[in-house]
C-alpha positions as CSV (number, residue, x, y, z in Angstrom):
1,X,5.1,6.6,-7.8
2,X,6.4,3.3,-9.2
3,X,6.7,1.6,-5.8
4,X,3.4,0.2,-4.6
5,X,2.2,-2.6,-2.4
6,X,-1.0,-4.7,-3.0
7,X,-3.2,-6.6,-0.7
8,X,-5.2,-9.5,-2.2
9,X,-7.6,-11.2,0.1
10,X,-10.6,-13.6,0.0
11,X,-12.8,-11.3,2.1
12,X,-13.3,-7.6,2.5
13,X,-12.4,-7.8,6.2
14,X,-9.0,-9.5,5.4
15,X,-8.3,-6.8,2.8
16,X,-9.1,-4.0,5.2
17,X,-6.8,-5.6,7.8
18,X,-4.0,-6.0,5.3
19,X,-4.3,-2.4,4.2
20,X,-4.3,-1.2,7.8
21,X,-1.1,-3.1,8.4
22,X,0.5,-1.3,5.4
23,X,-0.7,2.1,6.8
24,X,0.8,1.2,10.2
25,X,4.1,0.5,8.4
26,X,4.1,4.0,6.8
27,X,2.3,3.5,3.6
28,X,-0.5,5.7,2.1
29,X,-3.6,4.0,0.6
30,X,-4.2,4.8,-3.0
31,X,-6.9,2.1,-3.7
32,X,-9.3,1.3,-1.0
33,X,-10.6,-2.3,-0.9
34,X,-12.4,-3.2,-4.1
35,X,-14.2,-6.4,-5.1
36,X,-12.7,-7.7,-8.3
37,X,-14.5,-9.6,-11.0
38,X,-12.5,-12.8,-10.3
39,X,-13.9,-13.0,-6.8
40,X,-11.1,-11.5,-4.7
41,X,-10.6,-8.3,-2.9
42,X,-7.8,-5.9,-3.8
43,X,-6.2,-2.8,-2.2
44,X,-3.1,-0.8,-2.9
45,X,-0.8,1.6,-1.0
46,X,2.4,3.5,-1.7
47,X,5.2,4.6,0.6
48,X,4.5,7.9,2.3
49,X,6.4,10.9,0.8
50,X,9.7,11.6,2.5
51,X,11.8,14.7,2.8
52,X,13.9,14.9,-0.5
53,X,17.0,16.1,1.4
54,X,19.8,13.6,0.9
55,X,23.2,13.3,2.4
56,X,26.1,14.0,0.0
57,X,27.9,10.9,-1.4
58,X,31.7,10.8,-0.8
59,X,33.3,10.1,-4.0
């Protein structure tokens, strides 16, 4: 999926909290908190899958 949200934080706890907020908003984690070489923490999430049924567009 091309849409993704990232959490960048100074500490692991902040990163976990940010990811939890995304999950509460309906996102699905795709990268759990990881310590990056530049000294920050990073996590990613994508929107949860939805039903592909769409309403017809009046033309």
